[in-house]
C-alpha positions in Angstrom: -15.6 15.4 17.1 -19.2 15.2 16.6 -19.9 11.3 15.9 -23.5 10.5 14.8 -24.7 6.6 15.1 -26.5 4.6 17.1 -27.9 5.7 20.9 -25.8 5.5 23.4 -27.7 2.3 25.2 -27.5 0.6 22.5 -23.5 1.3 21.9 -23.1 0.4 25.7 -24.8 -3.0 25.3 -22.9 -3.7 21.9 -19.6 -3.0 23.7 -20.5 -5.4 26.7 -21.3 -8.2 24.4 -18.1 -8.0 22.3 -16.2 -7.5 25.7 -17.6 -10.1 27.2 -17.3 -12.7 24.2 -13.9 -11.7 23.8 -12.7 -12.4 27.5 -14.5 -15.6 27.3 -12.5 -16.5 24.1 -9.5 -15.8 26.0 -10.5 -17.4 29.0 -11.3 -20.7 27.2 -8.7 -21.1 24.7 -5.9 -19.0 26.4 -4.8 -21.4 29.3 -4.2 -24.7 27.0 -2.6 -22.8 24.3 -0.2 -21.1 26.4 0.8 -24.7 28.0 1.0 -25.9 24.8 3.3 -22.9 23.6 5.6 -23.5 26.5 5.9 -27.0 26.5 6.1 -27.1 22.8 8.1 -23.9 21.8 5.5 -23.4 18.9 3.8 -20.0 19.3 2.3 -20.0 15.8 -0.9 -21.8 17.1 -1.5 -19.5 19.8 -1.1 -16.7 17.5 -3.3 -17.5 15.1 -6.0 -18.3 17.7 -5.3 -14.7 18.7 -5.8 -13.4 15.1 -9.2 -15.4 14.8 -10.2 -13.8 18.3 -9.4 -10.5 16.9 -11.4 -11.2 13.4 -14.3 -12.2 15.7 -14.5 -9.4 17.7 -14.4 -7.1 15.0 -17.1 -9.1 13.3 -19.1 -8.9 16.4 -18.9 -5.3 16.7 -19.7 -4.8 13.0 -16.3 -3.5 12.1 -15.6 -3.7 8.5 -12.1 -3.2 7.3 -10.9 -1.7 3.9 -7.4 -2.6 3.3 -4.9 -1.3 0.7 -1.3 -1.1 0.4 -0.3 -4.8 1.8 2.1 -5.3 -1.2 3.9 -2.8 0.0 5.1 -4.8 3.0 9.0 -6.1 2.8 8.4 -9.9 1.9 11.0 -10.6 4.2 12.9 -9.3 7.5 12.0 -7.5 10.5 9.9 -4.3 10.2 8.4 -1.8 12.3 4.8 -0.8 11.6 3.9 2.7 12.6 0.1 3.5 12.5 -1.8 6.4 13.9 -4.0 5.2 17.1 -7.4 6.3 17.0 -9.6 4.0 19.4 -9.2 0.5 21.0 -10.4 -1.3 17.8 -7.1 -0.7 15.9 -4.8 -3.5 17.6 -7.1 -6.1 16.7 -7.8 -4.7 13.2 -4.1 -4.5 12.5 -3.6 -8.2 14.1 -6.3 -9.3 11.4 -4.6 -7.8 8.3 -0.8 -7.8 9.0 1.8 -10.3 8.8 3.0 -12.0 12.3 4.2 -9.2 14.8 4.8 -8.3 18.5 3.8 -5.3 20.4 5.2 -2.9 22.8 2.0 -2.9 25.2 1.3 -0.7 28.5 2.2 -3.0 31.5 -1.1 -3.0 32.6 -2.3 -5.1 29.9 0.2 -7.9 31.3 -1.7 -7.8 34.4 -5.1 -9.0 33.0 -5.2 -12.7 34.0 -4.8 -15.2 31.0 -4.2 -12.1 28.6 -0.7 -11.4 30.4 0.3 -15.0 29.9 -0.7 -15.1 26.1 1.1 -11.7 25.1 4.2 -12.9 27.3 4.0 -16.3 25.4 4.0 -14.5 22.4 6.7 -12.2 22.7 5.0 -8.9 23.5 6.9 -6.4 25.6 5.5 -4.7 28.3 6.4 -0.6 28.7 5.8 1.3 31.9 6.2 4.7 30.6 6.6 6.5 34.1 9.8 4.6 34.6 12.4 5.9 32.3 15.0 3.2 32.9 12.4 0.6 32.5 11.1 2.4 29.1 14.5 2.6 27.9 15.3 -1.2 28.9 12.0 -2.2 26.8 13.0 -0.4 24.1 16.5 -1.9 23.9 14.7 -5.7 24.5 12.4 -4.6 21.2 15.7 -3.7 19.3 17.3 -7.0 20.1 14.0 -8.7 19.0 13.9 -6.8 15.8 17.8 -7.8 15.0 16.7 -11.4 15.8 13.9 -11.1 12.3 10.9 -10.2 15.0 8.5 -7.5 13.7 6.9 -4.8 15.6 3.8 -2.6 16.0 4.6 0.5 17.7 1.8 3.3 17.9 4.3 6.5 17.5 1.6 8.8 19.3 1.9 7.0 22.5 -1.7 6.6 23.1 -5.1 7.0 21.7 -6.0 10.4 20.0 -8.8 11.9 22.5 -10.4 13.4 19.0 -9.4 11.3 16.2 -7.0 13.9 15.0 -3.4 12.8 14.5 -1.2 13.8 17.6 2.9 14.6 18.0 4.7 11.5 17.7 7.4 10.2 20.3 11.0 9.6 19.6 11.6 6.3 21.4 10.1 4.1 18.6 12.4 6.1 16.0 15.3 5.3 18.1 14.5 1.7 18.4 14.0 1.3 14.2 17.5 3.1 13.8 18.9 1.1 16.2 17.6 -2.1 14.6 18.3 -1.0 11.1 14.6 -2.2 10.0 12.6 -0.4 7.5 9.5 1.6 9.1 6.1 0.8 7.5 3.9 3.8 7.9 0.2 2.8 8.0 -3.2 5.4 8.3 -6.1 4.2 10.3 -9.4 6.3 9.4 -12.5 5.9 10.7 -11.8 4.1 14.0 -12.9 7.1 16.3 -16.4 6.9 15.2 -16.5 2.9 16.2 -14.8 3.3 19.6 -14.2 7.0 20.8 -11.7 7.1 23.5 -13.2 8.0 27.1 -16.7 6.2 26.3 -17.5 2.7 26.9 -19.3 2.3 23.7 -18.9 0.6 20.3 -20.7 1.4 16.9 -20.7 -0.4 13.5 -18.8 0.9 10.9 -16.1 0.7 8.3 -12.3 1.1 9.0 -9.9 2.3 6.3 -6.3 0.7 6.6 -3.9 2.1 4.2 0.0 0.6 3.9 2.2 3.2 2.7 5.9 2.7 1.3 8.3 1.4 3.7 11.3 4.0 4.9 14.7 2.5 5.1 16.6 3.3 8.5 19.8 1.1 7.6 22.0 4.2 6.9 20.3 6.5 9.3 22.0 7.4 12.9 20.1 8.5 15.8 20.4 12.6 14.6 18.1 11.6 12.0 15.3 10.5 14.4 13.3 13.7 14.3 13.6 13.9 10.3 12.5 10.4 10.5 9.4 11.1 12.4 8.4 13.6 10.3 8.6 11.5 7.0 6.7 8.9 8.6 4.0 11.6 10.0 3.6 12.9 6.4 3.1 9.3 5.0 0.3 8.6 7.8 -1.4 12.1 7.3 -1.6 11.3 3.4 -4.4 8.7 4.4 -6.3 10.4 6.6 -9.5 12.4 6.3 -9.3 15.9 6.6 -11.4 15.8 9.9 -8.5 13.6 11.4 -5.5 15.4 10.4 -3.3 17.5 12.7 -3.9 21.3 12.7 -0.5 21.8 12.3 1.1 20.3 9.1 4.3 22.0 9.0 6.7 19.4 8.2 9.1 21.9 5.9 11.7 23.4 8.2 15.2 22.9 7.9 15.5 19.7 9.9 13.1 18.1 8.0 15.2 17.1 5.0 17.7 13.7 5.1 20.2 13.3 2.3 18.8 11.9 -0.7 21.3 9.2 -0.9 20.7 8.1 3.0 16.9 7.6 2.1 17.6 6.0 -0.9 20.0 3.6 0.8 22.7 4.4 -1.2 
């Protein structure tokens, strides 16, 4: 995808500045707030500080958010938020606008000094993709947390798109939602690739559109429904993307792509 914008040196300078400011914020506030959270059991203050940091980073980067559909988020209970993944600005953008949530994140992030401690204190779960047994254990840990009432953010593509187009969805996150019996909230992120393209240390100012779609219930579903649930979620995400961000194969209508009406309606 050809992404016009400021010169490469300017984009790299902006990326360096925002990265430095963000890590300075984490290094200054992270340790005392982690200690406070461990001694008091109060992680709300730590999470609020993280949200402020996310908003600060977006502001410094010149990222503006256009958000619609937040009224569709269920007011109570755990949910699994499932957005597409275009760039590294997706997580802070979602933290800035969504209710409190937890992440299943790559184990590498937990090895970053201070940041890893913050993530663990907030209940984030490390995922080791190369180790199947540990990956399954991470999903089961997330299921337990969902049943306890904690919402999660999970990128069903598994990684950032290399060109901004929606990629195939992995099934593990749908197994997680079905086992926990919690609704999936599909989310479309559009425009983020132009701000932070994958594989480049560059950052351009711009607008990101976040569209929250109607929740998809899972309480009456079984594991055999995971493929169809994936397709329904993907359809919703695609509906909020620009033409150049949509997958080249939009065939969702095969015989496996229809849940019984009663199951979807929760009847």
